[in-house]
C-alpha positions as CSV (number, residue, x, y, z in Angstrom):
1,M,100.4,88.6,101.7
2,P,101.8,85.3,100.4
3,T,105.5,84.7,101.0
4,P,107.5,84.4,97.8
5,F,110.5,81.9,97.8
6,K,113.5,81.6,95.6
7,D,115.5,78.4,95.6
8,G,113.7,77.5,98.8
9,E,114.5,80.7,100.7
10,V,112.5,83.8,101.4
11,N,112.7,86.1,98.4
12,R,113.1,89.6,100.1
13,A,113.4,91.4,96.8
14,A,110.1,89.9,95.6
15,I,108.4,90.9,98.9
16,R,109.5,94.5,98.4
17,G,108.3,94.6,94.9
18,N,104.9,93.1,95.7
19,V,104.3,95.4,98.7
20,R,105.2,98.5,96.6
21,R,102.5,97.4,94.1
22,W,99.9,96.9,96.8
23,I,100.6,100.2,98.5
24,A,100.5,102.1,95.2
25,A,97.1,100.5,94.6
26,G,95.7,102.2,97.7
27,L,95.3,99.4,100.1
28,G,95.3,100.4,103.8
29,G,98.0,98.0,104.7
30,V,99.5,94.5,104.5
31,V,99.3,91.4,106.6
32,A,102.6,89.5,106.7
33,V,103.2,85.9,107.8
34,G,99.5,85.1,108.1
35,T,97.6,82.1,106.8
36,N,98.3,82.9,103.2
37,G,101.9,83.7,104.1
38,E,102.5,80.0,104.9
39,A,103.3,81.0,108.5
40,P,103.2,77.4,109.8
41,L,105.9,76.5,107.3
42,L,108.3,79.3,108.3
43,D,111.1,79.5,110.8
44,D,111.0,82.3,113.4
45,D,114.0,84.0,111.8
46,E,112.2,83.9,108.5
47,C,109.1,85.5,110.0
48,D,111.2,88.3,111.4
49,A,112.9,88.9,108.1
50,I,109.6,89.0,106.2
51,V,108.2,91.6,108.6
52,E,111.3,93.7,108.4
53,T,111.3,93.6,104.6
54,A,107.7,94.5,104.3
55,R,108.2,97.4,106.7
56,Q,110.7,98.9,104.3
57,E,107.8,99.4,101.8
58,V,104.8,100.0,104.0
59,P,104.8,103.8,104.8
60,G,103.9,105.2,108.2
61,D,100.4,106.1,107.1
62,R,99.5,102.5,106.3
63,T,99.4,99.5,108.6
64,L,101.7,96.5,108.8
65,I,100.1,93.6,110.6
66,A,102.1,90.5,111.4
67,G,100.8,87.0,112.1
68,A,102.2,85.9,115.5
69,G,99.9,83.1,116.6
70,R,101.5,80.0,118.1
71,E,100.2,77.0,120.0
72,S,101.6,78.0,123.4
73,T,101.0,81.3,125.2
74,R,104.8,81.6,125.8
75,A,105.7,81.2,122.1
76,T,102.9,83.6,121.1
77,I,104.2,86.3,123.4
78,A,107.7,85.8,122.1
79,A,106.5,86.0,118.5
80,A,104.5,89.2,119.2
81,R,107.5,90.8,120.7
82,R,109.7,89.9,117.8
83,A,107.2,91.1,115.3
84,A,106.9,94.5,117.1
85,A,110.7,94.8,117.1
86,A,110.7,94.0,113.3
87,G,108.3,96.9,112.7
88,A,104.8,95.5,112.9
89,D,102.1,98.0,113.9
90,A,99.9,95.2,115.2
91,V,99.9,91.4,115.6
92,L,97.3,89.0,114.4
93,I,96.8,86.1,116.8
94,R,95.0,83.0,115.7
95,T,93.3,80.7,118.2
96,P,95.5,77.9,119.5
97,S,93.9,74.7,118.1
98,F,96.0,71.6,118.5
99,Y,94.7,70.8,122.0
100,R,91.4,72.6,121.4
101,A,89.3,70.0,123.2
102,N,91.2,70.8,126.4
103,V,91.2,74.6,126.1
104,P,88.0,75.9,127.5
105,V,86.8,79.5,127.0
106,T,88.4,80.5,130.3
107,A,91.8,79.3,129.1
108,L,91.4,80.9,125.8
109,V,90.5,84.2,127.4
110,A,93.5,83.8,129.7
111,H,95.8,83.1,126.7
112,Y,94.7,86.3,124.8
113,T,94.9,88.4,128.0
114,A,98.4,87.3,128.7
115,V,99.5,88.0,125.1
116,A,97.8,91.4,125.1
117,D,99.4,92.3,128.4
118,A,102.9,91.4,127.1
119,S,102.6,92.6,123.4
120,P,104.3,96.0,122.7
121,V,101.8,96.6,119.9
122,P,98.0,96.1,119.7
123,V,96.6,92.6,119.3
124,L,94.0,91.6,116.7
125,L,92.1,88.4,117.4
126,Y,91.9,85.9,114.6
127,N,88.7,83.7,114.5
128,Y,89.1,81.1,111.7
129,A,86.8,78.2,112.9
130,A,86.9,76.5,109.5
131,F,90.6,76.1,109.8
132,T,91.2,75.7,113.5
133,G,88.0,74.1,114.7
134,V,87.8,76.8,117.4
135,N,85.0,79.4,117.1
136,M,85.1,82.3,119.5
137,T,81.5,83.5,120.2
138,P,80.5,87.2,120.2
139,E,80.3,86.9,124.0
140,T,83.9,85.7,124.3
141,I,85.1,88.4,121.8
142,G,83.2,91.0,123.8
143,R,85.0,90.0,126.9
144,L,88.3,90.2,125.2
145,A,87.5,93.5,123.5
146,A,87.5,95.2,127.0
147,H,91.3,94.8,127.1
148,P,92.9,98.1,126.2
149,N,95.5,96.4,124.0
150,I,93.1,94.2,122.0
151,A,92.2,96.4,119.2
152,G,90.2,94.3,116.8
153,L,89.3,91.0,115.2
154,K,89.7,89.3,111.8
155,E,86.5,87.2,111.5
156,T,86.4,84.7,108.7
157,S,82.8,83.7,109.0
158,T,80.4,84.6,106.2
159,D,77.5,84.6,108.7
160,G,76.0,88.1,108.6
161,A,74.2,87.5,111.9
162,Q,77.5,86.8,113.6
163,F,78.9,90.1,112.4
164,A,75.8,91.9,113.6
165,E,76.2,90.3,117.0
166,L,79.9,91.2,117.1
167,A,79.3,94.8,116.2
168,A,76.8,95.0,119.2
169,A,79.2,93.2,121.6
170,V,82.3,95.3,121.2
171,P,83.2,98.9,122.0
172,A,83.4,101.6,119.2
173,R,87.2,101.6,119.3
174,F,87.3,97.9,118.4
175,S,87.6,97.1,114.7
176,V,85.8,94.1,113.3
177,L,87.4,93.1,110.0
178,A,86.0,90.7,107.4
179,G,88.3,87.8,106.6
180,S,86.4,86.1,103.8
181,A,85.9,87.9,100.5
182,P,82.6,86.0,99.6
183,G,81.1,87.4,102.7
184,A,82.6,90.9,102.6
185,Y,79.5,92.8,101.4
186,T,77.4,91.2,104.1
187,A,80.0,91.9,106.8
188,F,80.3,95.5,105.7
189,C,76.5,95.9,106.0
190,A,76.5,94.3,109.4
191,G,79.2,96.6,110.8
192,A,82.6,95.4,109.7
193,A,85.1,98.3,109.6
194,G,87.2,96.8,106.9
195,A,88.6,93.6,105.5
196,I,91.7,91.4,105.2
197,L,91.2,89.5,101.9
198,A,93.4,87.2,99.8
199,V,91.7,88.4,96.6
200,A,92.9,91.9,97.3
201,C,96.4,90.7,96.4
202,V,95.3,90.4,92.8
203,R,92.3,92.7,92.4
204,P,92.9,95.4,95.0
205,A,91.0,98.2,93.2
206,L,87.8,96.1,93.1
207,C,88.0,95.3,96.8
208,L,88.4,98.9,97.6
209,R,85.5,99.8,95.3
210,L,83.3,97.3,97.1
211,R,83.9,99.0,100.4
212,A,83.4,102.4,98.9
213,L,80.1,101.4,97.4
214,V,78.8,100.2,100.7
215,L,79.9,103.5,102.4
216,E,78.2,105.5,99.7
217,G,75.0,103.5,100.3
218,R,75.0,102.1,96.7
219,H,74.0,98.6,97.8
220,A,72.7,97.4,94.5
221,D,76.0,98.1,92.8
222,A,77.9,96.7,95.8
223,L,76.0,93.5,95.6
224,V,76.7,93.1,91.9
225,L,80.4,93.6,92.5
226,Q,80.4,91.1,95.3
227,Q,78.8,88.6,93.0
228,R,81.5,89.2,90.4
229,L,84.3,89.0,93.0
230,T,83.2,85.8,94.6
231,P,84.3,83.2,92.0
232,L,87.8,84.5,91.9
233,A,87.9,84.9,95.7
234,R,86.9,81.3,96.2
235,A,89.4,80.1,93.6
236,V,92.4,81.7,95.4
237,T,91.3,80.5,98.8
238,S,89.1,77.4,99.4
239,G,89.3,76.4,95.8
240,F,93.0,76.1,95.0
241,G,94.5,77.3,98.3
242,I,97.7,79.2,98.6
243,A,99.1,77.7,95.4
244,G,96.1,79.2,93.6
245,L,96.7,82.7,95.1
246,K,100.4,82.5,94.2
247,A,99.5,81.5,90.7
248,A,97.1,84.4,90.4
249,M,99.8,86.7,91.5
250,D,102.2,85.4,88.8
251,L,99.5,86.0,86.2
252,C,99.1,89.6,87.4
253,D,102.9,90.3,87.1
254,L,103.4,90.0,90.8
255,E,105.8,87.5,92.3
256,G,104.0,84.6,93.8
257,G,105.9,81.4,92.8
258,D,105.4,78.0,94.3
259,P,104.4,77.3,97.9
260,R,106.8,75.6,100.3
261,P,106.6,71.8,100.6
262,P,104.6,69.9,101.6
263,L,102.3,72.3,99.7
264,G,102.7,71.8,96.0
265,P,102.4,73.9,92.9
266,L,99.2,74.3,90.9
267,S,98.4,72.2,87.8
268,N,98.4,73.8,84.4
269,D,94.6,73.2,84.1
270,A,94.0,75.0,87.4
271,I,96.2,77.9,86.3
272,E,94.2,78.3,83.2
273,K,90.9,78.4,85.2
274,I,92.4,81.1,87.3
275,R,93.6,83.0,84.3
276,T,90.0,82.9,82.9
277,L,88.6,84.2,86.2
278,L,91.1,87.1,86.3
279,N,90.3,88.0,82.7
280,D,86.6,88.0,83.5
281,L,87.3,90.4,86.4
282,A,89.7,92.9,84.9
283,D,89.9,96.1,86.9
């Protein structure tokens, strides 16, 4: 879920409207203050307000996940506790990365263990090596999955072999979630239980259909849909970044708006490219 702003401040009315649309579309839940939510550019009180606002529109039978990763273990624990108090059902914890050269696997395991011990709600690991430079191996994730309060993982790799190894390394109760839409079909086939995808903000029905086709064993149809989704999925993530996702939301009558500086808005040419991709992929 991107974070909409108005006059530089968090736009709570826009959050409520967006979340209502996503819930009505049938999505299983919402992730607030994650990577696409511009979490590194938000103050702690803003993060809390965003989670509280989203909770007002996410019903009890859906899941509200809040990003709560910070560089220090202490700050991550505090963020997880605040997110739980604000109504989050689970917290998504990215790998600390600033001092990654000096954080060996043992320290990373200790970090997540301490957070899971202290968090009032279940913890989801967040493996985003392309962004953080830290890649948790299936072996490390398997060790962490033994903790009773570590419930799952958002894995942004598009490597099907890694998903297959992950599925074999974790207990049945542990949910592996795909975090990259171009690799969603492969991840589902390799054992992913679901997905957290930026493109679902603008084409939720097609993302849900992709998962349904895999569950129904209609792999040829699923592969075709994956191939159709991929250009738009790349455009609103690696292609044009958060500004691209927000522009796509504006084009879909949602409220995206401009990102927070130092991130800048999208050019008119880029907006037109996204408009074309959206039109080519009408629900």
